[in-house]
VOGU-3710 file (C-alpha; in Angstrom, 3 decimals, decimal comma):
1> mndwpegwsg> 93,840/167,721/165,809  92,324/165,196/163,373  93,593/165,691/159,842  90,980/163,429/158,320  87,584/164,752/156,950  84,489/164,500/159,037  83,380/161,020/159,710  86,892/159,579/159,087  88,148/158,613/162,452  90,931/156,420/163,378
11> dnrgrygrgs> 88,492/153,454/163,862  87,093/153,981/160,412  90,552/154,183/158,933  91,655/151,051/160,498  88,411/149,243/159,669  88,333/149,958/155,964  92,134/149,807/155,583  92,376/146,224/156,872  89,155/144,664/156,051  85,927/144,983/158,094
21> gsaqpesarv> 82,867/143,077/158,957  80,807/146,248/158,071  77,870/145,832/155,625  79,347/148,518/153,545  81,163/146,820/150,534  84,813/147,345/149,993  83,927/149,118/146,588  82,129/151,792/148,445  85,127/153,312/149,963  85,494/157,033/149,576
31> mrqvrrgapp> 88,320/157,494/147,218  89,955/160,520/145,795  88,269/161,545/142,512  90,655/162,562/139,833  89,460/165,820/138,323  90,584/166,523/134,755  90,848/170,099/133,478  90,081/173,288/135,388  88,232/172,916/138,797  84,599/173,639/138,670
41> pgpgpsappy> 83,475/177,112/139,822  81,795/177,616/143,151  82,537/176,680/146,672  83,107/173,112/147,646  84,739/171,212/150,345  88,412/171,509/150,160  90,685/168,581/150,115  92,170/167,696/153,368  95,742/168,769/153,819  98,261/166,226/153,004
51> gggvpqqpsy> 99,923/164,661/156,025  99,604/161,864/158,392  101,914/159,757/156,448  99,866/159,834/153,211  102,116/160,461/150,194  101,443/163,484/148,140  99,597/162,648/144,843  100,600/164,291/141,487  98,549/167,176/140,327  96,514/166,842/137,048
61> vdgqghggdg> 96,439/170,339/135,691  96,575/170,058/131,905  93,339/168,069/131,291  95,386/165,181/129,677  96,703/163,437/132,756  100,075/165,241/132,715  101,280/166,979/135,741  103,928/169,498/136,221  106,380/166,822/137,248  106,220/165,065/133,906
71> ydsgyntgqv> 104,136/162,076/135,185  101,939/160,432/132,500  99,243/158,116/133,720  98,417/156,732/130,165  94,698/157,329/130,711  92,351/159,170/128,397  94,951/160,093/125,790  93,690/158,060/122,873  96,418/155,642/123,140  96,091/151,932/123,011
81> ygspgghgpg> 98,897/150,071/124,731  101,002/152,993/124,317  100,558/153,443/120,522  100,114/156,916/119,249  96,901/157,831/117,535  94,928/154,872/118,593  96,613/152,426/116,278  97,539/148,876/117,165  101,134/147,799/117,801  103,326/148,152/114,758
91> qgrggpgrpa> 100,676/149,895/112,790  101,479/153,576/113,550  102,616/156,086/111,048  106,147/155,560/112,223  105,930/151,706/112,606  107,249/149,137/110,193  105,013/148,113/107,077  104,013/144,541/105,881  107,167/142,660/104,758  107,717/142,303/100,952
101> pdwrrrikwt> 106,912/138,769/99,635  109,692/136,530/99,109  109,274/135,784/95,356  112,372/133,581/95,180  110,864/131,175/97,762  107,421/131,220/96,057  109,001/130,458/92,653  111,105/127,666/94,158  108,179/125,914/95,800  105,916/126,419/92,775
111> aitvvtvlvv> 108,582/124,752/90,552  109,094/121,904/93,058  105,300/121,235/93,005  104,984/121,337/89,295  107,885/118,971/88,881  106,419/116,637/91,437  103,066/116,614/89,685  104,698/115,944/86,280  106,784/113,104/87,635  103,962/111,351/89,400
121> ttvgtyfwad> 101,704/111,748/86,366  104,449/110,481/84,039  105,174/107,382/86,183  101,583/106,596/86,704  100,848/106,910/82,903  103,800/104,689/82,149  102,596/101,842/84,344  99,119/102,327/83,188  100,052/102,027/79,495  102,554/99,232/80,153
131> sklnrevdls> 99,821/97,121/81,781  97,654/97,404/78,765  100,147/95,896/76,262  99,015/92,423/75,077  102,453/90,511/75,156  101,266/87,345/73,687  104,069/86,444/71,191  106,896/84,366/72,456  109,882/84,793/70,057  111,890/82,345/72,195
141> kvierpeage> 109,927/79,526/70,441  111,407/80,610/67,051  114,241/78,196/66,125  117,382/78,490/64,059  117,363/82,236/64,128  119,910/84,471/62,129  122,514/86,466/63,961  121,497/89,879/65,112  122,853/92,891/63,211  123,075/96,548/63,915
151> gtnylivgsd> 119,834/98,690/64,631  116,352/97,188/65,360  113,964/95,354/63,116  110,252/95,239/63,740  107,706/92,977/61,931  104,464/95,013/61,763  101,444/92,871/60,882  97,866/93,977/60,149  95,500/91,084/60,594  91,883/90,590/59,550
161> sregmtddqk> 91,014/89,492/63,010  87,331/90,290/63,890  87,726/89,365/67,564  85,518/91,343/69,836  83,558/93,045/66,930  79,865/93,153/66,879  77,719/92,157/63,885  77,024/95,804/63,241  80,537/96,723/63,276  81,449/93,904/60,911
171> kdlhtgsaeg> 78,769/95,252/58,611  79,879/98,856/58,914  83,486/98,031/58,407  82,894/95,532/55,550  85,068/92,825/57,170  82,818/89,833/56,553  82,462/87,151/59,269  85,277/84,696/58,438  86,449/82,722/61,374  90,106/82,876/62,619
181> krtdsmmilh> 92,448/85,493/61,322  94,804/86,061/58,588  97,524/88,640/57,718  96,181/91,556/55,610  99,538/93,371/55,465  103,195/92,692/56,621  106,037/95,113/56,844  109,645/95,152/58,116  110,686/98,469/59,849  114,354/98,982/60,371
191> tgdngstlis> 115,489/101,729/62,680  119,182/102,774/63,095  121,777/105,593/62,769  121,212/105,828/59,003  117,514/106,627/59,099  114,505/104,268/58,978  113,433/101,964/56,288  109,995/100,575/55,884  109,614/97,442/53,584  106,276/95,981/52,617
201> lprdsdveip> 106,105/92,186/52,279  103,313/91,323/49,721  100,975/88,763/51,182  101,207/86,782/47,924  105,044/86,559/48,223  106,341/83,111/47,294  108,209/81,672/50,429  109,455/78,436/51,711  108,000/77,140/54,941  110,917/75,952/57,001
211> sfvgsdsgkt> 111,136/73,497/59,940  109,418/74,970/63,041  108,231/74,193/66,531  104,517/74,480/67,071  103,503/77,538/69,237  100,968/75,565/71,121  101,811/71,904/70,790  105,659/72,347/71,152  106,042/69,689/68,573  108,768/69,996/65,858
221> ypgtgrhtkl> 107,586/70,048/62,338  110,510/69,386/59,850  110,775/71,482/56,686  109,865/69,790/53,382  110,879/72,440/50,949  107,180/73,408/50,614  106,448/76,783/48,991  103,378/78,795/49,557  102,099/82,364/49,990  103,580/84,263/52,849
231> naayaedgpe> 100,270/84,914/54,642  99,675/81,159/54,794  102,471/80,853/57,479  100,503/82,999/59,741  97,267/81,075/59,086  99,081/77,761/59,737  100,683/78,469/63,165  100,393/82,103/63,992  102,955/84,877/64,612  105,859/82,573/65,633
241> llvrtvehnt> 105,760/80,695/62,409  105,426/83,821/60,401  108,514/85,275/62,130  110,392/81,952/61,470  109,431/82,030/57,885  110,480/85,666/57,250  113,749/85,177/58,947  114,427/81,956/56,981  113,603/83,437/53,619  115,476/86,794/54,119
251> glrldhyvei> 118,281/86,001/56,641  117,368/89,044/58,706  116,774/88,737/62,402  113,479/90,234/63,772  113,778/91,915/67,132  110,108/92,698/67,781  106,614/91,787/66,630  103,605/94,160/66,462  100,077/93,223/65,221  96,907/95,105/64,998
261> gfagfanivd> 93,367/93,942/63,927  90,539/95,545/62,103  88,649/96,999/65,040  91,811/98,365/66,837  92,952/100,018/63,546  89,727/101,854/63,114  89,560/102,836/66,762  92,997/104,382/66,712  92,114/106,555/63,638  88,940/107,820/65,322
271> avggvemdip> 90,693/108,486/68,607  93,080/110,966/66,936  90,190/112,555/65,102  90,912/111,147/61,689  94,018/111,135/59,468  94,604/113,500/56,503  95,475/111,713/53,322  95,987/112,757/49,699  94,095/110,124/47,764  95,899/109,671/44,289
281> qdikdkksga> 92,831/108,541/42,453  89,111/107,827/42,852  88,578/104,491/44,593  85,424/102,494/44,730  85,724/98,863/45,987  82,645/96,903/47,039  84,748/94,203/48,843  86,556/96,628/51,183  83,760/99,227/51,208  85,950/102,013/49,891
291> dlkkgkqtln> 84,191/104,972/48,066  86,833/107,754/48,101  87,408/110,745/45,821  90,791/111,829/44,629  92,328/114,665/46,620  93,222/115,625/50,112  90,733/114,629/52,792  90,472/113,416/56,427  89,596/109,768/56,734  87,770/108,421/59,706
301> geealafvrt> 88,314/104,905/61,072  85,793/103,236/58,608  87,158/105,047/55,567  90,838/104,435/56,592  90,329/100,706/57,000  88,617/100,455/53,613  91,503/102,441/52,047  94,257/100,290/53,366  92,442/97,056/52,448  91,616/97,957/48,837
311> ryalagsdld> 93,402/96,189/46,152  90,874/95,025/43,506  90,307/98,721/42,443  94,011/99,359/42,009  96,006/98,541/38,754  98,942/97,102/40,718  96,531/95,004/43,034  98,468/93,940/46,136  101,694/95,935/45,200  99,664/99,221/45,090
321> rtknqqkfls> 97,911/98,331/48,185  101,144/97,899/50,161  102,241/101,417/49,035  98,925/102,802/50,240  99,359/100,972/53,609  102,817/102,490/53,944  101,662/105,975/53,316  98,681/105,728/55,578  100,550/104,102/58,517  103,291/106,765/58,310
331> alasqvatps> 100,564/109,493/58,222  98,924/107,902/61,212  102,117/107,859/63,197  102,801/111,454/62,319  99,274/112,381/63,453  99,682/110,536/66,812  103,044/112,227/67,500  101,790/115,773/66,998  101,747/118,265/70,054  97,952/118,517/69,601
341> tvlnpfklyp> 97,741/114,832/70,505  100,687/114,299/72,865  99,967/117,449/74,846  96,174/117,125/75,072  95,279/114,557/77,803  91,661/114,402/76,426  93,075/113,153/73,128  96,243/111,411/74,222  94,702/108,860/76,748  91,847/107,735/74,457
351> tmgagldsli> 94,420/107,283/71,683  96,750/105,328/73,929  93,864/103,287/75,195  92,492/102,442/71,753  95,920/101,560/70,442  97,317/99,570/73,325  94,210/97,612/73,900  94,251/96,394/70,254  97,950/95,773/69,862  99,502/92,300/70,221
361> vdkdmglfdl> 103,263/92,392/70,770  106,088/90,097/71,732  107,027/89,520/75,450  110,168/91,595/75,202  108,386/94,643/73,786  108,402/97,712/75,942  106,795/101,118/75,723  110,074/102,770/74,673  110,569/100,252/71,852  106,912/100,956/70,790
371> asmfwamksv> 107,610/104,733/70,960  110,738/104,317/68,899  108,739/102,452/66,361  106,155/105,223/65,966  108,781/107,978/65,732  110,593/105,952/62,961  107,426/105,524/61,006  106,823/109,313/61,422  110,332/110,015/60,053  109,618/107,924/56,992
381> sggegtsmnm> 106,394/110,048/56,191  108,497/113,140/56,818  110,933/112,157/54,121  113,820/111,329/56,447  113,573/107,591/55,749  112,895/105,137/52,870  109,817/103,218/52,049  109,780/100,411/49,522  108,383/97,012/48,622  110,485/93,941/48,838
391> pisgsvggnl> 112,210/93,661/45,282  110,233/91,500/42,973  111,560/89,671/39,926  108,422/88,174/38,700  105,798/85,506/39,525  105,810/81,676/40,012  102,627/79,734/40,336  100,542/82,853/40,797  102,812/84,086/43,651  105,206/86,906/43,635
401> kwddakvkql> 108,812/85,887/43,299  111,422/87,960/45,144  114,558/89,228/43,450  117,133/87,051/45,322  120,148/89,149/44,431  118,471/92,446/45,465  117,052/90,937/48,621  120,423/89,653/49,621  122,049/93,162/49,175  119,083/94,757/50,970
411> vqelkndekv> 119,437/92,481/53,975  123,220/93,056/54,143  122,654/96,856/54,220  120,061/96,511/56,971  122,295/94,227/59,070  125,206/96,651/58,762  122,848/99,610/59,371  123,962/101,264/56,174  122,056/103,545/53,910  119,703/101,458/51,763
421> tvsgk> 120,497/101,707/48,073  118,226/98,875/46,770  114,959/99,899/45,343  111,681/97,858/45,026  108,644/98,496/43,173
//
């Protein structure tokens, strides 16, 4: 007896089971339908009895694909890839949560990044600033130099150079239009273990011009014992002869030379936003353009230049002017070294650009030497150093005569880097 439903013959079974040339597609095979839940009411064709080598299929009786033998098909249960409740892998109520952030690793890499940026910025700034220094003075051309002592000695010169200034700037700054350049101020700054000492050399100081080698010609000019004003040495053959003259008349070896002109001075003051000064008296001087009232005030570049150049309105003339120059340069150095300038790139870079562009230094001057000079000047303004004029004993031929005994003692103390005990007016 045939165990297959009507229309299911052995030929049909063989044909559809092993492929057929029939027009009926493979997907149209009659397959067992899986019924979920209770069987529908009413009569219907009963399933054929199992047999004929067909394995018995599990019974789905609970409406969820679970049979009595514990078989689970995984269909229609709301599960996705076996996860309960329809959640994705690892997101179920019992699954692991998102791992906690590794703060130590984050802090480590943040610190490395910050340090790297700081190093790159610092190195870049150093080379940028170093390239802007005008190393024009060759101290190797200076002959018969004194022996070096302890500490470091800078010759700081303010010149009346008008190079690069427009006619309007010359008018605004009251500089005039004289050709060439002369020294308006000269100072020796000594730095060492016993504090800093800033000594002004009056431009009208009576000095001897020694033998020297011309900075451009290379020709040797023998000394004749000729005496003249100190600023004439600069006018005659520039920075090299000025250094030679100061060393010859003092016996103190100068390690570095720094010079700044009118325009550069005013630009630096404006770049730092002005410098606060306590003006000791009302000052009105047509030649320098100064028109200042007594008391504390912030001087811009134009006012500052007029202040440090004024001498005709002062009782002590050039000696009083050198004192004002010392005070102002120390205050300027202190202003440049403040955190509001150093830590503010929008103020620091313009200040450095204005200063470095206008400075003329010796060939051996480095940025660290320049920074040391500024910090020493700041210490003078803070009361940690000494400021004074070169000791004067009187005048000769209209020039200021140095006190030889005091100058000798002063130079000896500087050479030995001892605390300065000599005073000057």
